[in-house]
Structures are given as C-alpha cells and as structure tokens.
C-alpha positions in Angstrom: 140.6 186.0 -114.8 140.8 182.6 -116.6 139.8 182.2 -120.2 139.3 179.2 -122.4 138.0 178.5 -125.9 135.5 175.9 -126.8 133.9 175.1 -130.1 130.1 175.1 -129.9 128.0 172.1 -131.1 124.3 171.5 -131.6 124.2 170.0 -128.2 125.4 173.0 -126.3 124.0 171.8 -122.9 126.3 168.8 -123.1 129.5 170.7 -124.0 129.1 173.7 -121.7 127.6 173.8 -118.3 128.0 177.4 -117.1 125.4 179.4 -115.3 125.2 182.5 -117.6 125.1 182.5 -121.4 125.4 185.6 -123.5 124.1 185.4 -127.1 124.8 188.1 -129.6 122.0 188.9 -132.2 122.2 191.1 -135.2 119.4 193.5 -136.0 116.6 192.6 -136.4 117.2 189.9 -133.7 118.8 187.5 -136.1 122.0 185.5 -136.4 123.6 182.2 -135.8 122.7 182.2 -132.1 119.0 182.9 -132.5 118.0 179.2 -132.8 119.7 178.4 -129.5 118.2 181.4 -127.7 114.8 180.5 -129.0 115.2 176.9 -127.9 116.2 178.0 -124.4 113.3 180.5 -124.0 110.7 178.3 -125.7 107.5 179.2 -127.6 107.2 182.7 -126.2 110.5 183.9 -127.6 109.2 186.2 -130.3 106.6 187.7 -128.0 109.3 188.3 -125.4 111.5 190.2 -127.8 108.5 192.4 -128.7 107.5 193.1 -125.1 111.1 194.0 -124.2 111.5 195.9 -127.5 114.7 194.1 -128.3 115.6 194.6 -132.0 119.3 193.7 -132.0 120.5 197.3 -132.1 124.0 198.0 -130.9 124.2 198.3 -127.1 120.8 196.7 -126.5 120.9 194.1 -123.7 118.2 192.1 -122.0 118.7 189.6 -119.2 116.4 186.6 -118.8 116.4 184.7 -115.5 115.6 181.0 -115.8 115.0 179.6 -112.3 115.9 175.9 -112.4 117.0 176.1 -116.0 120.4 175.6 -117.5 121.9 178.1 -118.0 120.3 180.1 -115.1 120.6 183.4 -116.9 120.4 184.1 -120.6 121.6 187.6 -121.8 120.8 188.8 -125.3 123.1 191.5 -126.7 122.4 193.5 -129.8 125.1 193.6 -132.5 123.5 195.9 -135.0 123.8 195.7 -138.8 125.8 192.5 -139.8 127.3 194.4 -142.7 129.0 196.7 -140.2 130.1 194.0 -137.7 133.8 193.7 -137.4 136.5 193.3 -134.7 135.7 196.7 -133.1 132.0 196.0 -132.9 132.9 192.6 -131.4 135.0 194.2 -128.7 132.4 196.7 -127.8 129.7 194.0 -127.6 131.8 191.7 -125.6 132.7 194.4 -123.0 129.0 195.3 -122.7 128.0 191.7 -122.4 130.6 191.1 -119.6 129.3 194.0 -117.6 125.8 192.8 -117.9 126.8 189.3 -116.9 128.7 190.6 -113.9 125.6 192.5 -112.8 123.7 189.2 -113.1 126.1 187.5 -110.8 127.7 185.2 -113.4 130.1 182.6 -112.1 130.8 180.6 -115.3 130.1 182.8 -118.3 129.7 181.6 -121.9 129.8 184.1 -124.8 128.3 183.1 -128.2 128.8 185.7 -130.9 128.6 185.2 -134.7 132.3 185.4 -135.6 132.2 183.2 -138.7 133.3 186.0 -141.0 136.2 187.2 -138.8 139.8 185.9 -138.6 139.4 183.3 -135.7 142.4 184.1 -133.6 141.9 187.8 -133.9 138.2 187.4 -132.9 139.2 185.3 -129.8 141.8 187.9 -128.7 139.3 190.8 -129.2 136.6 189.1 -127.1 138.9 188.0 -124.3 140.6 191.4 -124.0 137.2 193.1 -124.1 135.8 190.9 -121.3 138.7 191.4 -119.0 139.3 195.1 -119.6 135.6 195.8 -119.6 135.3 194.4 -116.1 138.2 196.3 -114.7 137.5 198.4 -111.6 140.0 200.5 -109.5 138.9 200.8 -105.9 142.4 201.3 -104.3 141.5 204.7 -102.8 138.1 204.0 -101.4 137.7 203.5 -97.7 135.0 200.9 -98.2 135.7 199.1 -101.5 133.0 196.9 -102.9 134.2 193.3 -103.6 134.3 192.7 -107.4 131.7 190.5 -108.9 133.7 188.8 -111.6 133.1 185.5 -113.4 135.7 182.8 -112.4 135.6 181.3 -115.9 134.8 182.8 -119.3 134.3 180.4 -122.2 134.2 181.8 -125.8 131.8 179.6 -127.7 131.3 179.0 -131.4 134.9 179.7 -132.6 136.9 177.7 -135.0 139.2 174.9 -133.9 142.7 176.2 -133.2 141.4 179.7 -132.5 142.5 179.5 -128.9 146.0 180.5 -130.2 144.5 184.0 -130.1 144.7 183.9 -126.3 148.5 183.6 -126.3 149.2 187.3 -125.4 145.9 188.3 -124.0 146.8 188.0 -120.3 150.1 189.8 -120.6 148.6 192.6 -122.7 145.7 193.1 -120.4 148.0 193.2 -117.4 150.0 195.9 -119.1 146.8 197.9 -119.8 145.7 197.5 -116.2 149.1 198.7 -114.9 148.9 201.8 -117.1 145.4 202.5 -115.8 146.5 202.2 -112.2 149.4 204.6 -112.8 147.4 207.2 -114.6 144.5 207.0 -112.0 146.8 207.3 -109.0 146.8 210.8 -107.4 149.9 213.0 -107.7 150.7 212.7 -104.0 151.1 208.9 -104.7 152.4 208.8 -108.3 155.6 210.8 -108.0 158.7 210.4 -110.1 160.1 208.2 -107.3 157.0 206.1 -107.6 157.4 205.6 -111.3 161.0 204.5 -110.8 159.8 202.0 -108.2 157.2 200.7 -110.6 159.9 200.3 -113.2 162.0 198.4 -110.6 159.1 196.1 -109.9 158.7 195.3 -113.6 162.5 194.7 -113.9 162.5 192.3 -110.9 159.4 190.4 -111.9 160.5 189.8 -115.6 164.2 190.0 -115.6 164.6 193.3 -117.3 167.5 195.7 -116.8 166.9 199.1 -115.0 169.0 202.2 -114.9 167.7 205.3 -113.1 169.6 208.5 -113.7 169.5 211.0 -110.9 169.7 214.8 -111.2 173.6 214.8 -111.1 173.7 212.1 -113.8 171.4 214.2 -116.1 173.4 217.3 -115.5 176.5 215.4 -116.6 174.7 214.5 -119.8 173.7 218.1 -120.4 170.0 217.6 -120.1 169.2 221.2 -119.6 165.7 221.1 -121.1 164.5 218.3 -118.9 166.1 219.6 -115.8 164.8 223.1 -116.5 161.2 221.7 -116.1 162.2 219.7 -113.0 163.9 222.6 -111.1 160.6 224.1 -109.8 159.7 221.0 -107.8 160.8 219.9 -104.4 160.7 216.3 -105.7 163.8 215.1 -107.4 163.5 214.0 -111.1 164.0 210.4 -112.1 165.2 209.5 -115.6 164.2 205.9 -116.1 165.8 203.5 -118.6 164.2 200.0 -118.6 165.5 197.4 -121.0 164.2 194.1 -122.3 166.9 191.9 -123.9 165.8 188.7 -125.6 167.6 185.4 -125.3 169.8 184.8 -128.3 170.6 187.2 -131.2 169.1 190.7 -131.4 167.8 191.4 -134.8 165.9 194.6 -134.0 166.2 197.3 -131.4 163.5 199.8 -130.6 163.0 202.6 -128.1 159.7 203.6 -126.5 159.7 207.1 -124.9 156.9 208.2 -122.6 156.2 211.6 -121.3 156.4 211.4 -117.5 155.0 214.6 -115.9 153.5 213.3 -112.7 151.8 216.6 -112.2 151.7 219.7 -114.4 150.7 222.9 -112.8 151.6 224.8 -115.9 154.4 226.6 -114.1 154.3 230.4 -114.2 151.9 230.0 -117.1 149.6 228.6 -114.5 146.7 226.4 -115.5 143.3 227.6 -114.3 140.3 225.7 -113.0 138.8 225.8 -116.4 141.8 224.0 -117.8 141.2 221.1 -115.4 144.3 221.6 -113.4 143.0 219.0 -111.0 143.3 216.4 -113.7 146.9 217.0 -114.5 147.9 213.8 -112.7 147.3 212.1 -116.1 150.0 214.1 -117.8 152.2 211.0 -117.3 149.9 208.9 -119.5 152.7 208.4 -122.0 155.0 207.0 -119.4 152.2 204.7 -118.1 151.7 203.3 -121.6 155.3 202.5 -122.2 155.7 201.0 -118.7 152.6 198.9 -119.3 154.0 197.8 -122.6 157.3 196.9 -120.9 155.5 194.8 -118.4 153.6 193.0 -121.2 156.8 192.4 -123.3 158.6 191.2 -120.2 156.0 188.4 -119.9 155.6 187.6 -123.6 159.4 187.7 -124.2 159.5 188.0 -128.0 162.6 186.6 -129.7 165.1 188.8 -131.5 163.6 192.1 -130.3 165.4 194.4 -127.9 163.2 197.0 -126.3 164.3 200.1 -124.4 161.8 202.2 -122.4 162.7 205.8 -121.5 160.8 208.0 -119.1 162.2 211.5 -118.1 159.9 211.9 -115.1 159.4 215.0 -113.0 156.8 217.6 -111.9 156.2 221.0 -113.4 155.7 223.3 -110.4 156.0 226.9 -109.3 158.6 228.0 -106.8 161.4 230.5 -106.5 163.6 228.1 -108.5 161.1 227.4 -111.3 161.9 228.4 -114.9 160.5 231.7 -116.1 158.9 232.6 -119.4 161.8 234.1 -121.3 164.5 231.7 -120.0 166.8 230.0 -122.4 167.6 226.3 -121.8 170.2 224.2 -123.6 169.3 220.6 -124.4 171.7 217.7 -124.5 172.2 217.9 -128.2 173.4 221.6 -127.8 170.2 223.2 -129.2 169.0 226.3 -127.3 165.4 226.8 -126.5 163.6 230.0 -125.5 160.8 229.4 -123.1 157.8 231.4 -124.2 155.3 229.2 -122.3 156.2 227.2 -119.2 153.0 225.1 -119.7 154.6 223.5 -122.8 156.9 221.5 -120.6 156.4 218.0 -121.8 158.2 218.6 -125.1 161.2 219.9 -123.1 161.5 216.7 -121.1 161.0 214.6 -124.3 163.7 216.6 -126.1 166.4 215.3 -123.9 164.8 211.8 -123.7 164.8 211.6 -127.5 168.4 212.6 -127.7 169.3 209.9 -125.2 167.1 207.4 -127.2 169.0 208.2 -130.4 172.2 207.5 -128.6 171.1 203.9 -128.2 171.3 203.5 -132.1 167.9 201.9 -132.4 166.0 200.8 -135.6 163.0 202.9 -134.5 161.8 205.3 -131.8 158.2 205.8 -130.8 157.2 208.5 -128.2 153.9 208.8 -126.5 152.7 211.9 -124.8 149.7 213.8 -123.5 151.2 216.7 -125.3 148.7 219.2 -126.7 145.2 220.3 -126.2 145.2 221.1 -129.9 145.2 217.4 -130.6 142.1 216.9 -128.5 140.4 219.7 -130.4 141.3 218.2 -133.7 140.6 214.5 -133.0 138.4 214.3 -129.9 138.7 211.8 -127.1 138.7 208.5 -129.0 141.4 209.1 -131.6 145.1 209.8 -131.0 147.3 211.7 -133.4 150.3 210.1 -135.2 153.2 212.1 -136.7 156.1 210.4 -138.5 158.4 211.1 -141.5 158.6 207.4 -142.0 155.7 205.9 -144.0 156.8 202.3 -143.1 156.7 203.0 -139.3 153.5 205.0 -139.6 151.7 202.2 -141.5 153.0 199.6 -139.0 151.7 201.6 -136.0 148.3 202.2 -137.7 148.0 198.5 -138.4 148.9 197.7 -134.8 146.3 200.2 -133.6 143.7 198.5 -135.6 144.8 195.1 -134.3 144.7 196.4 -130.7 141.4 198.3 -131.0 143.0 201.8 -130.5 142.3 204.5 -133.1 145.0 206.8 -134.6 145.0 209.3 -137.3 148.2 210.2 -139.2 148.8 214.0 -139.1 151.1 216.1 -141.3 154.6 217.1 -140.4 154.4 220.3 -142.5 157.8 221.8 -142.6 156.6 225.3 -143.4 154.9 225.4 -140.0 158.3 225.3 -138.3 158.7 229.0 -138.8 156.3 229.4 -135.9 159.0 228.1 -133.6 161.6 230.7 -134.7 163.3 232.6 -131.9 165.2 235.8 -132.1 167.6 234.9 -129.4 167.8 231.0 -129.4 167.7 228.2 -131.8 163.9 227.8 -131.3 161.0 228.6 -129.0 159.2 225.8 -127.2 155.8 226.8 -128.7 154.5 228.2 -131.9 151.2 230.0 -132.7 147.9 228.5 -131.6 146.8 227.4 -135.1 148.4 224.0 -135.8 149.6 223.7 -132.3 149.9 219.9 -132.3 151.8 220.0 -135.6 154.4 222.6 -134.3 154.8 220.4 -131.2 155.7 217.4 -133.3 158.1 219.6 -135.4 159.7 220.7 -132.2 160.3 217.1 -131.1 161.7 216.2 -134.6 164.6 218.6 -134.0 165.9 216.2 -131.3 165.8 213.0 -133.4 168.7 212.0 -135.6 167.8 212.7 -139.2 166.9 209.6 -141.1 166.1 207.5 -138.0 162.6 206.1 -138.1 160.6 208.0 -135.5 156.9 208.4 -134.6 155.2 210.7 -132.2 151.9 209.7 -130.7 149.8 212.5 -129.1 147.4 210.7 -126.7 146.2 213.7 -124.8 142.5 213.1 -125.5 142.5 209.3 -125.1 144.2 208.5 -121.7 141.1 209.5 -119.7 137.4 209.1 -120.1 134.8 210.9 -117.9 132.4 208.0 -118.4 132.5 204.3 -119.3 133.0 203.7 -123.0 133.4 200.3 -124.7 136.3 198.5 -123.1 137.2 201.5 -120.9 135.8 202.3 -117.5 135.3 205.8 -116.4 138.7 207.2 -115.6 142.1 206.0 -116.9 142.0 204.0 -120.1 145.5 202.6 -120.4 145.5 203.8 -124.0 148.5 203.0 -126.1 149.6 199.7 -124.5 147.6 197.4 -126.8 149.0 199.2 -129.9 152.6 199.1 -128.6 152.4 195.4 -127.8 150.8 194.5 -131.1 153.5 196.6 -133.0 156.4 195.0 -131.0 155.1 191.5 -131.3 154.5 191.9 -135.1 157.9 193.3 -135.5 159.5 190.5 -133.7 157.6 188.0 -135.8 158.5 189.6 -139.1 
C-alpha cells in the first residue's frame, strides 16, 4: 500500500481529491476537523450527530454517503477525551478508521486527525503503520479467498511540514510484522523447522544477509544437549538458524536476537490437554517469527554501524519412543546439567543452547523473545508482555522502543531467592520450579546460560502473539508482536 503525507489547508477540496475522507473528532464531537465536517455535511450537521448518537467516544464510527459530492464518503471517528489522546489512541483510531473506509470501498483515502500536540514524525509513523496493519488479512489457506478491498492511496492530512520523514521505516517495519503474522498463523504441517530455515534463506537472498543453518550433527558437535533433547522426539530434523546483517563500513555495535522456534509443542510426555489449547501450539514459534520479521525489516532499512545476529533453535516437541522422559538429565553446551521434571517446559531448553551460542558471538547485548510461560499470561494478560533484565539501561531502552512501536511491556523482577525453586538433587538445576512465580523462575533459568555481566533481556510474549478477536491494529489471529519494538530499538541504537 502506498502512503504519502500532505499538509491540509483551508481549501481542502483544492489540495486533496480522494473519494473517502475520515475526520477524527474528540468528545463531545469537537476538534480541529469539526468545521470541515460541518461544511461538507451542511446545515443539518448537528441534527445528524444527534440522530446517529455520535458523541465522539472512542471507537464510535459513522459513515455518510454523499452521492455526487466530493468526497463521496465522509467517515467520522470518535477520539474520546482530548486529555487522554496520545500516540496509542491515534493508532487505535487510525486502524479503526481504515477498516471502516475499506468497508465503504475507499479507493483514495484521506485521514484528518488532530495531531497538533504530538511529535509530527511519530504521529505520521503511528497513523501509517496503523492503517496498513489494521487492514491486514491472511487468506492463504481458504479455498475461496475474498479479494481484499484496500485503498490504493492513503493521504495523511493536517500534519506539519517535514513530518513525512516519519514514513521512512514504515513500509519495512510493516513488512516485518506481516511476515511474523504469516509465520505464526501457518499450520504446523506447513511451518516446520525446515520451513523456518527456508524463510530465513529467502530473507538472506532478498536483502543480502548471511545465513548459516546448523544441522543435527553440527549441534551435537557443539554439545547442544538441551536443544537436541527436545528435538529428539520428532521425525522432523531440527534446524539451528543463524542469520546475520552486517552494515557497510565500521561496526560500532553488535547485538543478538534470539527467538524461540518450537513449530509445534505437544508438551511431550507431559502432554498438553484439550483444555490447554494444544491445537494452538503452532504459535509456540512466535519468538522466532518476531526475530525473523525484525531481520527482514533491518535488511531493508540497513542501519549503519549496527551488526545484527538472529538465532533460532527450531524443532518440534513431540512424543515417540525416542522422546525425552521426565527424569532425564541433559547437558547443555556450557556444560550445565539439567534434570527434566517437565517435558512441557521445553522452550527454555532450546533457548539455553541458543543463548550460549549467542554469547559466543561476543555481542554488546542479547534480547530473547519467547512464548515461554502461561504464568506470564496470568500475570499480564493478552496485551502486555513481560520483560526481565539485570541491565537497567537495556530494559529502559526496550521499554522506550515498545512505547515508540505501540507494544506494551512490563518489567518484571529477577528475584535471586526464587532460584532455589530450580534446585535439583542430581543435576545442576531442574527445568521448572514451583508454580508460584513460574515466569520469574523461567527467566532465572535462562540467565544461567548468559555470560555474567553481558547485557541481556528476556521478553515473554506468550499472551501477545495471538488474539482471538480483532483488537486495534491486530486482526483476529497472529499479531506479529515484538517486531515493531525490536526495529525501534535497533534503529535507535544505530542512531545513538
């Protein structure tokens, strides 16, 4: 979808000639766009608002058809209390407006929102991302897919001169989010470890990145007993994916993104039941989807000075005669031994060896993303992801990036005393602790595989990678959560 920016003037009809105009109005039906809406509707404007019970509340939308008029359709969108209107409210309103415009059959769409109090480039980026991502639809697996009804041109009206700079990374970021959505939504008979490796190869080929895929024998040679222990129950071979973006010129910062890549998680011998939504365990590779989506975006943006490594230890967690048992002891690539007291806590085992490998790259920072624990979903729900890090600087930078990208995180504690819950009588540690504080003990487990003093953050995105119903920018289904935050963090780091 093509986007452009255009500053609005008093003579709107002479500067913009689209067919569908969206005007955002604060409660009670007020704001900088009201005069224009009133001019277009005419004398009956106030009565129309009363008849349609439009008060400018958040989420309210009315569409007015204007046969023979220009524009042909006028859509009013409620923005709520102006004191509470910020970038996130702008995103939500823009996505809702785009869906209403698509329903109205818009071809050339104009959006006029009161953005005077917001940083102009940030406002433009928020609106543009919201429109594109809000109109996303995945119909790959339908036998009779409906052709998408999308505007061919979207113009963002009423923004300050020069604000079009906010569009610089929008297309690349949205393409990364859309890739992550497609990967997460794909069924497990399609999205296998081999499939993820092929997607990484496609990114490498398209954007000039380097790719290394370690096979089972390669991983055995590196002593990745924790990762291979999870993989041994599946007939499908594991794929350890290492994708690298190298900038032109001097490297001033090196970072590693690690994504959990379980393309299906049965739970192993601690089998998931129907009540645990086993049928949805295709999204247990949401972390890998996020880092691959970020790699695709960074490959297109090509920030200077920043070297980015993307690591995915991909496999399935299945049941067979060769699968790991509860009670087995595995040895990770850093020599630590792990007693398996729950085969359904497999993601942290794959991440353990991935983190050891990442540390060997001697980066300035490591960030891992994983659909790791149900405990995080209980704690934070479906709209907020958990963040654990011993590094205040890294944690703050990621929280700021999340705010910039419109993704919510909450920093959680790495309380050392909870680590006693991982104590094993026969090995260095168990792979799970007690149920209380389960997301914290999972993060503490991962910390054992990170070089002490190296800035590292763990993002538990278990509740945020999937939505059962449309919400804001996200369609029902895969959300692509994490990509916008990672891209914002990486770009900001490259610019600093």
